[in-house]
C-alpha positions in Angstrom: -3.2 33.5 -26.5 -6.8 34.1 -25.5 -8.8 32.8 -22.5 -12.3 31.6 -23.1 -15.1 32.5 -20.7 -17.4 29.7 -21.8 -17.3 26.2 -20.5 -17.3 23.1 -22.6 -21.0 22.7 -23.7 -21.4 19.2 -22.3 -19.1 19.4 -19.3 -17.2 16.4 -20.5 -13.4 16.3 -20.8 -11.1 15.3 -23.6 -8.1 13.8 -21.7 -4.8 12.0 -22.1 -4.0 9.6 -19.3 -0.3 9.0 -18.8 0.4 5.7 -16.9 4.0 4.6 -16.2 3.0 1.0 -16.0 2.4 -1.9 -18.4 -0.9 -3.5 -19.4 0.7 -6.7 -18.1 0.3 -5.4 -14.6 -3.0 -6.5 -13.1 -3.1 -3.2 -11.2 -3.5 -1.4 -14.5 -6.7 -3.3 -15.3 -8.3 -2.8 -11.8 -7.0 0.7 -11.0 -6.6 2.4 -14.4 -8.7 0.8 -17.2 -11.7 0.1 -15.0 -11.9 3.8 -14.0 -11.2 5.0 -17.6 -13.9 2.8 -19.0 -16.3 4.2 -16.4 -15.3 7.8 -17.4 -15.7 7.0 -21.1 -19.2 5.6 -20.4 -20.1 9.0 -18.8 -19.1 10.9 -21.9 -15.5 11.7 -21.4 -13.1 11.3 -24.4 -10.2 9.2 -23.1 -6.7 8.5 -24.5 -4.4 6.2 -22.6 -0.6 6.0 -22.9 1.2 3.1 -21.2 4.8 2.0 -21.0 5.5 -1.6 -22.0 8.7 -3.5 -21.0 8.4 -6.0 -23.9 8.0 -5.4 -27.6 4.5 -5.9 -28.7 3.9 -7.5 -32.1 1.5 -5.8 -34.6 -1.2 -8.4 -34.1 -1.1 -8.1 -30.3 -1.1 -4.3 -30.5 -4.2 -4.4 -32.7 -6.0 -6.8 -30.5 -5.3 -4.7 -27.4 -6.2 -1.5 -29.1 -9.5 -3.1 -30.4 -10.4 -4.3 -27.0 -9.7 -0.9 -25.3 -11.5 0.9 -28.1 -14.6 -1.2 -27.4 -14.4 0.2 -23.8 -14.2 3.8 -25.1 -10.4 4.1 -24.6 -7.9 5.1 -27.4 -4.6 3.4 -26.5 -0.9 3.9 -27.5 2.2 2.5 -25.9 5.8 3.4 -25.4 8.7 1.2 -24.5 9.7 1.1 -20.8 13.4 1.4 -20.0 14.8 0.2 -16.7 18.5 0.8 -16.6 20.5 2.8 -15.9 17.7 3.9 -13.5 17.7 7.7 -13.4 18.8 8.3 -17.1 16.3 5.7 -18.2 13.5 7.3 -16.3 14.4 10.7 -17.6 14.4 9.3 -21.1 10.9 7.7 -20.6 9.5 11.0 -19.3 10.8 12.9 -22.3 9.5 10.3 -24.7 6.1 10.6 -23.0 6.2 14.4 -23.3 7.0 14.2 -27.1 4.3 11.6 -27.8 1.8 13.2 -25.4 2.3 16.6 -27.0 1.6 15.1 -30.4 -1.6 13.3 -29.1 -2.9 16.4 -27.4 -2.5 18.5 -30.5 -3.6 15.8 -32.9 -6.8 15.0 -31.0 -7.4 18.4 -29.5 -7.3 17.1 -26.0 -8.1 19.5 -23.1 -6.2 17.9 -20.2 -3.4 15.6 -19.4 -4.0 13.3 -16.5 -0.7 12.1 -14.9 -0.7 9.0 -12.8 2.2 9.6 -10.3 5.4 11.5 -10.6 7.2 10.3 -13.8 4.1 10.9 -15.9 3.8 14.3 -14.1 7.2 15.3 -15.3 6.1 14.5 -18.9 2.7 16.2 -18.3 4.4 19.5 -17.1 6.2 19.7 -20.5 3.0 18.8 -22.4 1.1 21.5 -20.5 3.9 24.0 -21.3 3.8 23.2 -25.0 0.1 22.9 -25.5 -1.6 25.0 -22.8 -3.7 22.0 -21.7 -4.8 21.5 -18.1 -3.0 19.2 -15.8 -4.6 16.6 -13.5 -2.0 15.3 -11.0 -3.0 11.9 -9.6 -0.4 11.8 -6.8 -0.9 8.1 -5.8 1.9 8.2 -3.2 4.9 10.1 -1.9 7.3 8.6 -4.4 10.5 10.3 -3.1 9.8 9.4 0.5 8.8 5.9 -0.4 12.2 5.3 -2.1 14.0 6.7 0.9 11.9 4.6 3.4 12.7 1.5 1.3 16.4 2.3 1.5 16.8 2.7 -2.3 17.5 6.4 -2.4 19.6 8.6 0.1 17.6 11.4 1.7 18.0 14.6 -0.3 20.0 12.9 -3.1 19.7 13.9 -6.7 16.8 11.5 -7.5 15.0 12.6 -4.3 15.4 16.3 -5.1 14.3 15.9 -8.7 11.2 13.9 -7.7 10.2 16.5 -5.1 10.7 19.3 -7.6 8.4 17.6 -10.0 5.9 17.0 -7.3 5.9 20.7 -6.2 5.6 22.0 -9.7 2.8 19.6 -10.6 0.8 20.5 -7.5 1.3 24.2 -8.2 0.2 24.0 -11.8 -2.6 21.3 -11.6 -6.2 22.2 -12.3 -7.1 19.0 -10.4 -5.4 16.9 -7.8 -6.1 13.3 -6.6 -4.8 11.7 -3.5 -5.6 8.2 -2.1 -6.2 8.9 1.6 -7.5 11.5 4.0 -4.3 11.3 6.0 -2.1 12.4 3.1 -4.7 15.1 2.1 -4.3 16.6 5.5 -0.5 16.2 5.5 -0.1 17.9 2.1 -2.9 20.4 2.1 -4.1 20.9 5.6 -7.7 20.9 6.7 -9.0 23.6 4.3 -11.4 22.2 1.7 -10.3 22.6 -1.9 -12.5 22.3 -5.0 -9.7 21.1 -7.1 -8.7 18.2 -4.8 -10.4 14.8 -4.6 -9.7 11.9 -2.2 -10.2 8.7 -4.3 -9.0 5.5 -2.6 -8.2 2.4 -4.6 -11.6 0.9 -5.2 -12.9 -2.5 -6.2 -15.4 -3.7 -8.8 -18.0 -5.0 -6.4 -20.4 -6.3 -9.0 -17.7 -8.4 -10.6 -16.6 -9.8 -7.2 -20.1 -10.6 -6.3 -20.9 -12.4 -9.6 -17.8 -14.5 -9.4 -18.3 -15.4 -5.8 -22.0 -16.4 -6.2 -21.2 -18.7 -9.2 -17.9 -20.3 -8.3 -17.1 -20.1 -4.5 -18.2 -23.6 -3.6 -16.5 -25.1 -6.7 -13.2 -23.4 -5.8 -13.3 -24.7 -2.2 -13.9 -28.2 -3.6 -11.1 -27.9 -6.1 -8.7 -26.8 -3.4 -9.8 -29.6 -1.1 -11.3 -27.3 1.4 -15.0 -28.1 1.6 -15.0 -27.6 5.4 -11.5 -26.3 6.3 -11.2 -22.6 7.3 -9.0 -20.5 5.1 -7.2 -17.2 5.1 -6.4 -15.4 1.8 -3.8 -13.0 0.5 -4.1 -11.2 -2.9 -1.3 -9.2 -4.4 2.5 -8.7 -4.7 5.3 -9.7 -2.4 8.7 -8.1 -1.4 9.3 -4.4 -0.9 6.5 -3.1 1.4 4.7 -6.4 1.5 5.6 -8.6 4.5 5.4 -12.2 3.3 7.6 -13.5 6.1 5.3 -12.0 8.8 2.2 -13.3 7.0 3.6 -16.8 6.8 4.6 -16.6 10.5 1.1 -15.4 11.4 -0.4 -18.3 9.5 1.8 -20.8 11.3 0.8 -19.5 14.7 -2.9 -19.1 13.8 -3.1 -22.8 12.8 -2.8 -23.6 16.5 -5.8 -21.5 17.3 -7.8 -22.2 14.1 -7.3 -25.9 13.4 -6.3 -26.9 9.8 -6.3 -23.2 8.7 -5.3 -23.1 5.0 -3.4 -20.2 3.5 -4.6 -19.3 0.0 -2.0 -17.0 -1.8 -3.1 -15.4 -5.0 -0.2 -13.5 -6.6 1.2 -12.6 -10.0 4.7 -12.4 -8.5 7.3 -15.1 -8.6 5.9 -17.7 -6.2 9.4 -18.5 -4.9 9.3 -15.4 -2.7 6.5 -16.8 -0.5 7.3 -20.5 -1.0 10.7 -20.1 0.6 9.0 -18.6 3.6 6.7 -21.6 4.0 9.8 -23.8 3.8 11.6 -21.7 6.4 8.7 -22.0 8.8 8.2 -25.7 8.1 4.6 -25.3 7.0 3.2 -28.5 5.6 2.6 -28.3 1.9 -1.0 -29.4 2.5 -1.6 -26.2 4.5 -1.1 -23.7 1.8 -1.9 -23.0 -1.9 0.0 -20.5 -4.0 -1.7 -19.7 -7.4 -2.5 -17.0 -9.8 -5.7 -16.0 -11.5 -7.0 -13.3 -13.9 -9.0 -10.5 -12.3 -12.3 -12.0 -13.3 -11.7 -15.0 -11.1 -10.5 -13.2 -8.0 -14.0 -13.1 -6.5 -14.4 -16.8 -6.7 -11.1 -17.5 -4.9 -12.0 -14.9 -2.2 -15.3 -16.7 -1.7 -13.3 -19.8 -0.7 -11.8 -17.9 2.3 -13.0 -16.9 5.8 -10.8 -13.8 6.2 -8.2 -11.8 4.3 -4.7 -10.7 5.4 -2.7 -7.6 4.5 0.6 -6.9 6.2 2.3 -3.8 4.7 5.4 -2.3 6.4 4.3 0.9 8.1 6.5 4.0 7.3 5.9 7.7 7.1 5.4 7.5 3.4 2.7 4.9 3.8 0.3 7.6 5.0 -0.6 7.8 1.3 -1.2 4.1 0.7 -4.6 2.6 -0.2 -4.1 -1.1 -0.9 -6.4 -2.4 -3.7 -6.8 -5.8 -1.9 -8.7 -4.1 1.0 -11.7 -3.2 -1.1 -11.6 -6.7 -2.7 -11.6 -8.4 0.7 -14.4 -6.3 2.1 -16.4 -6.5 -1.1 -16.2 -10.3 -0.9 -17.6 -10.1 2.7 -14.3 -11.0 4.4 -13.0 -9.5 7.6 -9.3 -8.6 7.6 -6.2 -9.1 9.6 -4.4 -5.9 8.8 -1.2 -4.2 9.8 -1.8 -0.8 11.4 -0.3 2.6 10.4 -1.1 2.4 6.7 -3.1 5.0 5.0 -6.7 5.3 6.3 -6.9 1.6 7.2 -6.9 2.0 11.0 -10.1 4.2 10.8 -11.7 2.0 8.2 -11.1 -1.4 9.8 -11.6 -0.5 13.5 -13.0 -3.4 15.6 -16.0 -4.2 13.3 -14.3 -5.2 10.1 -11.2 -7.0 11.2 -8.2 -6.9 13.6 -5.4 -4.4 13.5 -1.9 -5.7 14.2 0.8 -3.4 15.5 3.3 -6.0 16.9 4.5 -8.7 14.7 5.4 -11.5 17.1 3.9 -14.9 18.1 2.1 -13.5 21.1 0.3 -10.9 19.1 -0.4 -13.4 16.4 -2.1 -15.8 18.9 -4.4 -13.1 20.2 -5.1 -11.8 16.7 -6.0 -15.4 15.5 -8.5 -15.8 18.3 -10.1 -12.5 17.6 -10.3 -13.0 13.8 -11.8 -16.5 14.3 -14.5 -15.1 16.5 -15.2 -12.2 14.0 -15.3 -14.6 11.0 -17.9 -16.7 12.9 -20.2 -13.7 13.4 -23.1 -14.1 10.9 -23.4 -10.4 10.5 -19.8 -9.6 9.7 -20.0 -10.4 5.9 -22.7 -7.9 5.4 -20.9 -5.3 7.5 -17.8 -5.7 5.3 -19.8 -5.5 2.1 -21.6 -2.4 3.3 -18.3 -0.7 4.2 -17.0 -1.6 0.7 -20.1 -0.1 -0.9 -19.9 3.1 1.0 -16.1 3.7 0.8 -14.4 1.5 -1.7 -16.8 0.9 -4.6 -15.6 1.5 -8.1 -19.1 2.4 -9.3 -20.3 4.1 -6.2 -17.2 6.0 -5.1 -14.2 5.9 -7.5 -15.8 6.6 -10.9 -18.2 9.3 -9.6 -15.4 11.2 -7.9 -13.2 11.1 -11.0 -16.2 12.1 -13.1 -16.9 15.1 -10.8 -13.3 16.2 -11.0 -13.2 15.8 -14.8 -16.3 17.9 -15.1 -14.9 20.6 -12.9 -11.8 20.8 -15.0 -13.9 20.8 -18.2 -16.0 23.7 -16.9 -13.1 25.8 -15.8 -13.1 29.0 -17.8 -9.4 28.7 -18.7 -9.4 26.9 -22.0 -10.3 27.8 -25.5 -11.1 24.8 -27.8 -9.6 25.3 -31.2 -11.9 23.7 -33.8 -9.1 23.2 -36.3 -6.6 20.3 -35.9 -3.9 22.5 -37.3 -2.1 25.0 -35.1 -2.5 28.7 -36.1 -0.5 31.6 -35.2 -1.0 32.6 -31.6 -3.1 29.5 -30.8 -2.4 25.8 -30.3 -4.7 23.1 -31.6 -6.2 21.7 -28.4 -6.6 24.3 -25.7 -5.0 27.6 -25.0 -4.5 29.6 -21.9 -2.7 32.7 -20.9 
């Protein structure tokens, strides 16, 4: 094999993005497709491989592929297998490696971008077989998260395999992405690295703003809240998400903030949170549990006075960057936020919300009084939006940082682009390296 000393002439990258999630997951649309669409608009050639838990019909596949193609993304899907857990995951990783290798060779792709650890296992095989570069989007400490959640024993087989993949992917990656400064320091120390980017989960502020300006008042009227204060939660429940504690906070806060309504926007089974409202004896008129497509989130946020995010703090949560935080701030909402998660303590501080470290009624009362005063501050909405623009904007932070990393990988003098789509002796169709 040979090593080229010339960068790609345009500095753009031909990449395969491996995502071990389904297009049915709203997170894929806000935290995968939105970024990839932005990268495609900047000239990068993007292929996306997802894992779908249900069988997609031919008409649905064609519709999805046509929609994504219109955004500059070529899409393929594999079936997701859930059980038995470890063998199913190994099978999915191997299937991703086989299909990914074919895509890299067929389309002469220069890099494989692995979103988290299972795709990283597939990407390591693809890299080995094709010579392509690897971008490892770490997302979180998967092994430690499963241990902290009580699902894996420390240093069990699944833990050791996951850590081995993580170490190998870090060692072989041409580019690395982490979500927080805390985990960057924890994994890599203080020394700056050109191949490492800190890219938090960002929000589409333009979409949030457009939805809020056109629909906020209408949503409040539809919910029967023209004058009532409201708190809002967006996202999943169970696991790390503390639905019981958030319902308890709401119950206590209603004493300090009269008629406080709890808007819950979730794609999860609503029974998880409804049972908590019933346990607490919350009147049915004091809460609303609903779902909405991503384009309507901004309007619902505009109906609230502040947001809430309680995530169970654990050592592995140093790597966490909740998507909802950028959405709340982008909508101009201060936040009641659990402390000890990712970079949120530094971000929220005293200006953008209230940090909660004790989850009991006394702490909830004090927090409710503070968030009520903060929400009444006429300057807080613009402070929140400015923080979102500076630190959590899709267009201003997320896409530019990915674009910079992609261009760095594309310029690296370690690949040789083969113009032929057919492999030749001593070279692979795609990229080669020694």
